[in-house]
C-alpha positions as CSV (number, residue, x, y, z in Angstrom):
1,M,-3.9,5.9,-10.7
2,F,-4.5,6.2,-7.0
3,V,-4.0,3.1,-4.9
4,I,-4.8,2.0,-1.4
5,L,-3.0,-1.2,-0.4
6,V,-3.6,-3.3,2.7
7,Y,-1.6,-6.4,3.5
8,D,-1.4,-9.1,6.2
9,F,1.9,-11.0,6.0
10,G,3.4,-13.6,8.3
11,Q,6.0,-12.3,10.8
12,K,8.9,-13.6,8.8
13,R,7.8,-11.7,5.6
14,V,6.2,-8.5,7.0
15,G,9.4,-6.5,7.1
16,K,10.1,-7.3,3.4
17,A,6.6,-6.4,2.4
18,L,6.9,-3.1,4.2
19,K,10.2,-2.4,2.3
20,I,8.6,-3.2,-1.0
21,C,5.5,-1.1,-0.5
22,R,7.6,1.9,0.7
23,K,9.4,2.0,-2.6
24,Y,6.2,2.7,-4.5
25,L,3.6,4.1,-2.0
26,H,3.3,6.3,1.1
27,W,2.9,4.5,4.5
28,V,-0.3,5.5,6.2
29,Q,-0.4,3.2,9.2
30,N,0.4,-0.4,10.1
31,S,0.2,-2.5,6.9
32,V,-1.7,0.3,5.0
33,F,-0.2,2.3,2.1
34,E,-1.7,4.8,-0.4
35,G,-0.5,7.0,-3.3
36,E,-0.4,7.9,-6.9
37,I,1.4,5.3,-9.0
38,S,2.0,4.7,-12.7
39,R,0.7,1.6,-14.3
40,A,4.2,0.3,-14.9
41,N,5.2,0.7,-11.2
42,F,1.9,-0.8,-10.2
43,V,2.8,-3.9,-12.1
44,K,6.2,-4.0,-10.6
45,L,4.8,-3.6,-7.1
46,K,2.4,-6.5,-7.6
47,K,5.1,-8.7,-9.0
48,E,7.4,-8.1,-6.1
49,L,4.7,-8.7,-3.5
50,E,3.5,-11.8,-5.4
51,K,7.0,-13.3,-5.1
52,L,7.0,-12.7,-1.4
53,L,3.4,-13.9,-0.8
54,D,2.6,-17.2,0.8
55,A,-0.9,-17.8,-0.5
56,E,-1.7,-20.1,2.5
57,E,-0.9,-17.4,5.1
58,D,-0.7,-14.0,3.6
59,S,-3.2,-11.6,2.0
60,I,-3.1,-8.4,0.1
61,I,-6.1,-6.1,-0.8
62,I,-5.6,-3.4,-3.4
63,Y,-8.2,-0.7,-4.1
64,T,-7.5,1.3,-7.3
65,F,-9.1,4.6,-8.4
66,R,-8.6,6.6,-11.5
67,S,-7.5,9.5,-9.4
68,Q,-7.5,10.7,-5.8
69,K,-9.8,13.6,-6.9
70,Y,-13.0,11.8,-6.2
71,S,-11.9,10.2,-2.9
72,K,-12.4,11.5,0.6
73,R,-10.1,10.8,3.5
74,E,-11.1,11.1,7.1
75,I,-8.9,10.4,10.0
76,M,-10.2,9.6,13.5
77,G,-7.7,9.3,16.3
78,R,-3.9,9.6,16.0
79,E,-2.5,10.0,12.5
80,K,0.4,7.6,12.1
81,G,1.8,8.1,8.6
82,N,3.1,11.2,7.0
83,V,0.5,12.6,4.6
84,D,2.2,15.8,3.5
85,F,2.1,14.6,-0.1
86,M,-1.7,14.9,0.0
87,I,-1.8,18.7,0.8
């Protein structure tokens, strides 16, 4: 499946969230990740983030798609993340 993940973590946890997400997805820009991921790794990713999450302060939004084939990506301004994997 193809996933776009956006998070907003407190300052004390944001570095750990970044590290977790980079294990499974490609960094696009601040607090935004995307990429193909297996169902098993998707479950692992969510469990790791859930352990870190403070439900009173933090938030995570995950968009899932069956594949990247039907999505369109448009960049305006400076591209921050490395998207070589998409070409």
